[in-house]
C-alpha positions in Angstrom: 177.5 77.2 39.5 180.4 74.7 39.1 183.4 74.4 41.3 185.5 76.0 38.7 183.2 79.1 38.5 183.2 79.4 42.3 187.0 79.4 42.3 187.1 82.0 39.5 184.7 84.3 41.3 186.6 84.0 44.6 189.9 84.8 42.9 188.4 87.8 41.1 187.0 89.1 44.4 190.4 88.6 46.1 192.2 90.5 43.4 189.7 93.4 43.4 190.1 93.7 47.2 193.8 94.1 46.8 193.6 96.9 44.3 194.1 100.4 45.7 190.9 102.3 46.5 191.9 105.6 48.0 188.7 107.6 47.5 187.5 107.4 51.2 191.0 108.0 52.6 191.6 111.0 50.3 188.2 112.5 51.3 189.0 112.0 54.9 192.4 113.7 54.4 190.6 116.7 52.8 188.3 116.8 55.8 191.3 117.0 58.2 193.0 119.6 56.1 189.8 121.8 56.3 189.7 121.3 60.1 193.4 122.2 60.5 192.9 125.3 58.4 190.0 126.4 60.6 191.2 125.3 64.0 195.0 125.5 63.9 196.0 128.8 62.3 199.7 129.7 61.9 200.9 130.9 65.2 198.7 128.6 67.3 200.4 127.3 70.5 201.8 123.8 71.0 199.0 123.4 73.6 196.4 124.2 70.9 198.0 121.5 68.6 198.0 119.0 71.5 194.3 119.9 72.3 193.3 119.5 68.6 194.9 116.0 68.5 193.2 114.9 71.8 189.8 116.5 70.9 189.7 114.5 67.7 191.0 111.2 69.2 194.2 111.2 67.2 197.2 109.1 68.5 199.8 111.8 69.2 203.5 110.9 68.8 206.4 112.3 70.8 207.9 115.8 70.1 211.0 115.7 67.9 213.1 118.7 66.8 210.1 121.1 66.9 207.7 118.7 65.2 204.5 117.3 66.7 203.0 114.3 65.0 199.8 112.3 65.2 198.1 109.5 63.2 194.6 108.4 62.5 194.9 104.6 62.0 193.1 102.4 59.4 191.1 105.1 57.6 190.7 102.6 54.8 191.5 98.9 54.5 191.8 97.2 51.1 192.8 93.5 51.3 196.1 93.4 53.0 196.8 97.2 52.8 195.7 99.6 55.5 195.8 103.4 54.9 196.2 105.8 57.7 196.6 109.6 57.9 199.8 111.1 59.3 199.8 114.6 60.8 203.1 116.5 61.0 203.0 120.0 62.6 206.2 122.1 62.6 206.6 124.6 65.4 209.0 127.6 65.5 211.6 128.1 68.3 208.9 129.8 70.5 206.6 126.7 70.3 204.1 128.3 67.9 202.7 126.6 64.8 204.4 127.2 61.4 202.5 124.6 59.4 200.6 121.4 59.7 200.7 118.8 56.9 198.7 115.6 56.4 199.6 112.7 54.2 198.4 109.2 53.5 200.5 106.3 54.8 200.0 102.8 53.7 201.1 99.7 55.6 200.7 96.0 55.0 201.7 92.6 56.3 
């Protein structure tokens, strides 16, 4: 293999690693959605939500206006882009769960 071919292959590999590949992150998010549906029904207490986050090793964020949040970091890394899963759980005025949503969050350099 010539030097020119080695450079071409290296550049092709670099470009491919930078292309978005979300299959694994999307599958993981579907897995979380199924767990949330099973383990955190509407009306669950804030303690139930906190326990869910802790039990699954999620990094919980601070409470803010009736919202509890958490994140699973680096579910997928492609080149310079890292994909994490964000959890936002809204609570009613009595501290009981109204809904929990997940979404993919991408970060980079």
